[in-house]
C-alpha positions in Angstrom: 159.7 94.9 63.1 161.3 93.3 66.3 162.8 96.6 67.2 159.4 98.3 66.9 157.8 95.7 69.1 160.8 96.2 71.7 160.4 99.9 71.9 156.6 100.1 71.8 155.0 97.0 73.2 155.7 98.1 76.9 153.9 101.4 76.2 151.0 99.8 74.6 150.6 97.4 77.4 150.6 100.1 79.9 148.2 102.3 78.1 150.8 105.1 77.6 150.8 105.5 74.0 148.8 107.7 71.4 147.6 106.1 68.2 148.4 107.9 65.1 145.9 107.3 62.2 147.5 106.4 58.9 146.9 109.2 56.4 144.8 108.1 53.4 146.3 110.8 51.2 149.0 109.0 49.0 148.2 105.6 50.2 148.4 102.7 47.9 146.5 99.4 47.7 147.7 96.2 46.2 145.1 94.8 43.6 142.8 92.2 44.7 143.9 88.5 43.8 142.4 86.9 40.7 142.7 83.2 39.3 145.1 84.5 36.8 147.7 85.0 39.5 147.9 81.4 39.8 149.3 80.8 36.4 152.5 78.7 36.6 155.5 79.9 34.7 157.8 76.9 34.9 160.9 79.0 33.8 161.9 80.5 37.1 163.8 78.5 39.7 162.2 75.9 41.8 161.9 78.0 44.9 160.1 80.8 43.1 157.4 78.2 41.7 157.3 76.6 45.2 156.6 80.0 46.8 153.8 80.7 44.2 152.1 77.2 44.8 152.2 78.0 48.5 150.9 81.5 48.1 148.0 80.8 46.0 146.7 77.5 47.7 143.6 77.1 49.6 141.5 79.3 50.3 142.5 80.9 47.1 142.1 79.4 43.6 145.4 77.5 43.5 148.3 77.5 41.1 147.6 75.8 37.8 149.1 74.6 34.6 147.9 72.6 31.5 148.6 69.4 29.8 147.3 68.7 26.5 144.6 71.2 27.1 143.5 69.8 30.5 143.9 72.1 33.5 145.8 70.8 36.4 145.4 72.7 39.7 148.3 72.3 41.9 147.8 72.7 45.6 151.1 71.5 47.2 154.7 70.7 45.9 158.1 71.0 47.2 161.7 71.2 45.5 162.7 67.6 44.6 166.2 66.3 45.0 168.8 68.8 44.1 171.4 66.2 43.4 169.1 64.7 40.6 169.0 66.9 37.3 167.4 66.0 34.0 168.6 67.5 30.7 165.3 68.5 29.6 163.8 72.0 29.1 161.5 73.6 31.9 157.9 72.4 31.9 158.9 68.7 31.2 157.3 65.9 33.3 160.5 64.1 34.4 158.9 61.5 36.6 155.5 60.0 37.7 155.4 57.9 40.6 152.8 55.1 41.3 150.5 57.1 43.3 150.3 59.8 40.6 152.6 62.3 42.1 155.0 63.8 39.6 158.3 65.8 39.0 158.4 68.8 36.6 161.6 70.4 35.6 162.0 74.0 36.3 165.0 76.3 35.4 167.3 74.6 37.9 165.7 71.6 39.6 162.5 69.5 39.8 159.4 70.4 41.7 157.6 67.2 43.2 153.9 68.0 42.9 152.2 65.9 45.6 148.6 67.4 45.9 146.5 68.3 42.5 143.4 68.1 41.1 142.5 67.6 37.4 143.9 64.6 35.3 145.5 61.8 36.9 149.0 61.6 35.6 150.8 58.2 34.6 154.1 56.9 33.6 152.9 57.5 30.0 153.1 61.4 30.6 156.8 61.2 31.4 158.5 63.6 28.9 155.3 65.6 28.1 155.4 69.3 28.4 153.0 71.4 30.4 151.5 74.6 29.2 
């Protein structure tokens, strides 16, 4: 992209270019987003889950998971301290802080969830497994 800009931006600014319309024959389209795009699979590495959460946050329907049949919509999270590990399977809630923020184990590290809707978690939820 940088090379294209360097080569073509001066021509565009000078009005010395001829636009070429894109051919519609053979064009493909990415399907429209649906709420199901936000279902969280807790098995990938933490950065993949973090990117999913960022990709479907507002104005989209959000990333979501379930705890005991109740939906939790996650709007923001971030990889937690990579020096701390838990010997539990992915999807397990490993920490709940006084403000309700919580950490979920992924394949490699924890994801700190610090903006979510749904049920408010407490320390009694530590060790429970998300759906």
